[in-house]
C-alpha positions in Angstrom: -187.3 80.0 -67.2 -187.7 80.1 -63.4 -188.5 83.6 -62.1 -188.5 84.7 -58.5 -189.9 87.9 -57.1 -189.3 88.9 -53.5 -191.3 91.4 -51.4 -192.0 92.3 -47.8 -188.9 94.1 -47.0 -188.9 97.3 -45.0 -187.5 99.4 -42.0 -188.3 97.8 -38.7 -187.2 98.2 -35.0 -184.8 95.7 -33.3 -186.7 92.9 -31.7 -189.7 93.0 -34.1 -190.8 90.7 -36.8 -191.0 90.7 -40.6 -192.1 88.2 -43.3 -190.6 88.0 -46.8 -192.2 86.4 -49.6 -190.8 84.9 -52.7 -193.2 84.2 -55.6 -191.7 81.5 -57.8 -192.8 80.8 -61.4 -191.6 78.6 -64.3 -190.4 75.8 -62.3 -190.3 72.4 -64.2 -188.4 70.2 -61.9 -190.5 68.2 -59.5 -187.8 68.4 -56.7 -186.0 71.6 -56.3 -184.7 74.1 -53.7 -185.4 77.7 -52.8 -182.9 79.5 -50.8 -182.8 82.9 -49.0 -179.5 84.7 -49.0 -178.5 88.2 -47.8 -175.9 90.6 -48.5 -175.0 93.7 -46.4 -172.8 96.5 -47.7 -169.1 95.5 -47.6 -169.9 92.0 -46.6 -170.1 88.7 -48.5 -173.2 87.0 -49.4 -174.6 84.8 -46.7 -176.9 81.9 -46.9 -179.8 82.5 -44.5 -182.2 79.6 -45.1 -183.4 77.0 -47.7 -185.9 74.4 -48.3 -185.8 71.3 -50.6 -189.1 70.0 -51.5 -191.2 68.4 -54.2 -193.6 70.5 -56.3 -196.7 69.1 -54.7 -195.5 69.2 -51.2 -195.4 72.2 -48.7 -192.9 70.3 -46.5 -189.2 69.3 -47.0 -185.8 69.5 -46.0 -184.8 72.8 -44.4 -181.5 74.6 -43.2 -180.6 77.8 -41.6 -177.5 79.8 -41.1 -176.1 79.9 -37.7 -176.7 83.6 -37.2 -180.5 83.1 -37.8 -181.2 79.8 -36.2 -184.1 79.9 -33.7 -185.2 83.3 -35.2 -186.1 82.7 -38.7 -188.4 80.2 -40.3 -188.8 79.1 -43.9 -192.1 77.8 -45.1 -193.6 77.1 -48.6 -197.2 77.6 -49.9 -197.7 75.6 -53.1 -201.1 77.1 -53.6 -199.7 80.6 -53.8 -196.3 79.3 -55.5 -194.6 81.2 -52.6 -191.9 80.6 -50.1 -191.8 82.8 -47.1 -189.1 83.7 -44.6 -190.6 84.6 -41.2 -188.0 86.7 -39.2 -188.5 87.2 -35.6 -186.4 88.9 -33.0 -184.6 91.0 -35.7 -181.3 92.4 -34.9 -179.4 95.4 -36.2 -177.0 93.0 -37.9 -179.9 91.5 -40.0 -179.8 94.6 -42.1 -179.3 93.6 -45.7 -180.8 93.1 -49.1 -182.4 89.8 -49.0 -182.6 87.6 -52.1 -184.4 84.4 -52.9 -183.0 81.8 -55.3 -183.8 78.6 -57.2 -181.5 75.7 -57.2 -181.3 72.0 -58.3 -182.2 69.9 -55.2 -180.3 67.0 -56.4 -177.0 68.9 -56.8 -177.0 69.7 -53.0 -178.6 73.0 -52.9 -180.1 72.3 -49.5 -179.3 69.1 -47.8 -180.1 70.2 -44.1 -176.6 69.3 -43.0 -175.4 72.8 -42.7 -174.1 75.2 -45.3 -176.3 76.8 -48.1 -174.1 76.9 -51.2 -174.9 79.9 -53.3 -173.0 78.7 -56.3 -175.3 75.9 -56.8 -178.3 78.3 -57.1 -178.9 79.4 -60.7 -181.9 81.7 -60.8 -182.1 84.8 -58.6 -184.7 87.4 -57.6 -184.0 91.0 -57.6 -183.8 91.4 -53.8 -185.6 93.3 -51.1 -184.2 95.6 -48.6 -184.6 94.8 -44.9 -183.3 97.6 -42.5 -183.4 97.0 -38.8 -182.8 100.4 -36.9 -183.8 101.9 -33.6 
């Protein structure tokens, strides 16, 4: 069973940075996707970023939601079984609970062509709160 545990959320000021971590365990597939999603109160869940990669590689296909392109960066560290989301130039509207999720790459979880389909992801972490406030 795949398990994901997020950490790194907190309260920060606009314009600052934060790095979220997602520790992944129990993965059996060699090629898979990890996505970051967020949900603010009263809003729909939004795909933030994703990466499709083989188990042995730290590189892969990535994608970003339009609202975070140029500000957020996803990366992977196989040695630590961790996927990171580096968030720079944070804005008030980035406030949300952030979730990481596991999805089958071969089913289009992260194709790098725009769109991060939450419905394809079948294992989710518990979420970490990010609050951007002045």
